C-alpha positions in Angstrom: 0.2 0.0 -0.1 1.5 3.5 -0.9 1.7 6.3 1.7 -1.1 8.9 0.9 -0.2 12.4 0.7 -0.6 14.9 3.5 -3.7 16.6 3.8 -3.7 20.2 2.3 -5.3 22.6 4.9 -5.0 25.6 2.5 -4.0 26.0 -1.2 -3.1 29.6 -2.3 -3.2 30.9 -5.7 0.9 31.2 -6.1 1.2 27.4 -5.5 2.0 27.7 -1.7 -0.2 25.3 0.3 -0.1 24.3 4.0 -0.1 20.7 4.6 -0.6 18.9 7.6 2.1 16.1 8.8 0.5 13.5 10.7 3.4 11.1 11.4 6.8 10.4 10.5 5.6 8.9 6.8 4.3 12.3 6.0 7.4 14.2 7.2 10.0 12.1 5.7 10.0 14.0 2.0 10.0 17.1 3.9 12.8 16.4 6.5 15.7 18.1 4.8 13.6 21.1 3.7 12.1 21.5 7.1 15.7 21.4 8.7 16.8 24.2 6.6 13.9 26.3 7.4 14.2 25.7 10.8 17.6 26.7 10.9 17.3 29.8 9.0 14.4 30.9 11.0 16.2 30.5 14.4 19.6 32.0 13.3 18.1 35.2 12.8 17.5 38.1 15.4 15.9 37.8 17.7 17.1 34.5 18.9 20.5 33.9 16.8 20.3 30.1 17.7 22.3 27.9 15.8 20.9 24.3 15.3 22.7 21.2 13.3 20.5 19.6 10.6 19.9 16.4 12.6 18.7 18.4 15.5 16.3 20.5 13.3 15.1 17.1 11.6 14.7 15.9 15.2 12.2 18.5 16.3 9.8 17.5 13.6 10.0 13.8 13.9 9.7 14.1 17.7 6.6 16.1 17.3 4.9 14.2 14.6 5.2 10.9 17.1 3.3 13.0 19.7 -0.3 12.2 20.3 -2.9 15.1 19.7 0.2 17.1 17.6 -0.8 19.6 15.0 2.3 19.9 12.8 1.8 22.2 9.7 4.3 23.1 6.9 3.7 25.8 4.3 5.4 24.2 1.2 5.8 25.1 -2.2 6.1 22.4 -5.3 9.6 23.2 -5.6 10.3 21.3 -2.3 10.8 24.4 -0.1 9.4 24.8 3.1 8.3 28.3 3.7 7.0 28.0 7.0 6.0 25.7 9.9 4.0 25.4 12.9 4.2 22.9 15.5 1.9 22.4 18.6 1.0 19.6 21.1 -0.2 19.0 24.7 1.9 20.9 27.0 2.4 18.2 29.1 4.7 16.6 26.6 7.0 19.7 27.2 7.8 19.1 30.6 10.1 21.9 31.4 7.2 24.3 30.5 4.5 22.2 32.1 6.6 22.3 35.3 7.0 25.9 35.3 3.4 27.0 34.7 1.7 24.0 37.1 -0.3 26.3 39.2 -0.6 29.1 36.9 -2.5 27.3 34.1 -4.5 24.0 33.9 -1.6 21.8 32.7 -3.9 19.0 31.7 -6.3 20.9 29.4 -3.6 23.5 27.9 -2.1 23.0 24.3 1.3 24.2 23.5 2.2 26.2 20.6 5.8 24.8 20.4 7.2 26.3 17.1 6.4 29.0 14.5 8.7 30.0 11.9 8.5 31.7 8.4 11.4 32.1 6.2 12.3 35.9 5.7 11.4 36.1 2.0 7.9 34.9 2.7 7.0 37.1 5.7 4.5 40.0 5.4 2.3 37.9 3.8 0.0 36.9 6.5 1.3 33.1 6.5 2.4 33.4 10.2 -0.8 34.4 11.0 -2.2 31.7 9.0 -0.4 29.0 10.6 -1.6 30.0 14.2 -5.3 30.0 13.0 -4.9 26.9 11.5 -3.6 25.4 14.6 -6.3 26.8 16.5 -8.8 25.4 14.4 -7.2 22.0 14.3 -6.4 21.3 17.9 -8.9 19.0 20.0 -11.1 21.9 21.9 -12.8 19.1 23.6 -9.7 18.3 25.5 -7.7 21.5 25.3 -9.1 24.7 26.7 -6.0 27.1 26.8 -2.9 27.5 24.6 0.3 28.7 25.8 3.3 29.8 24.0 6.5 31.3 24.5 8.0 34.4 22.5 11.3 36.4 22.7 10.8 38.9 25.8 11.3 41.7 23.2 8.1 43.2 22.0 8.7 42.7 18.4 6.4 41.9 15.3 5.7 38.3 16.6 4.6 39.4 20.1 2.2 42.2 18.4 0.8 39.6 15.9 -0.1 37.1 18.8 -1.7 40.0 20.6 -4.0 40.7 17.6 -5.2 36.9 17.5 -6.4 37.2 21.0 -3.3 36.0 23.0 -2.6 37.7 26.3 0.7 38.6 28.1 0.9 36.5 31.2 3.8 38.4 32.8 5.7 35.4 33.5 8.9 34.8 32.0 11.5 32.0 31.6 15.2 31.9 30.6 16.2 29.4 27.7 19.7 28.3 27.3 20.8 27.8 23.9 23.8 27.6 21.3 24.1 30.7 19.6 25.5 31.5 16.0 29.0 32.2 17.2 28.8 28.5 19.1 28.7 30.4 22.4 26.1 29.1 25.0 23.7 31.6 26.6 20.3 32.3 27.9 17.4 34.2 26.2 14.4 35.7 28.2 11.3 34.5 26.9 7.9 35.6 27.8 4.9 33.1 27.9 1.5 34.3 26.2 -1.6 32.7 26.6 -5.3 32.1 25.3 -8.6 30.7 26.1 -10.2 28.7 23.4 
């Protein structure tokens, strides 16, 4: 039996489409392109993080193995991954769940783990569309809150999330990461949440 193509969530006139990756089989043809997009997005300010290809691929492969995950890729027929969005129950992200226990009902909170759009595809509404689609596709009978963390700097992403109904929790965390210069440093991240 041949594997089926991932479901198309949205088709654009210019050939861009948003597909849902449901498992490792769906992810396989997109692993390398996802890794390239992931590395490119996180290497830019404000994060300036360095990921190796196998680390980036691992993010995708771990996510698609999680129950209830919502993993979306904005792709072109040429094989380019122009954007990505990954979400799953916050309990699967133990460090975040531990930090927020008592502040949010962890058992019914969904975590928007990753969102990125390549620079050349920004300012077209693709990031907003990926956020909206994750909100639509998550199981709202089980999850009533959405949580994410973003740079503590009040940048365009922060403003986009506020426009989409997220609220600033006032809760910060420090995230250690490898920077482009190979040093290890921490960045301050801010949690935003939304009731669904």
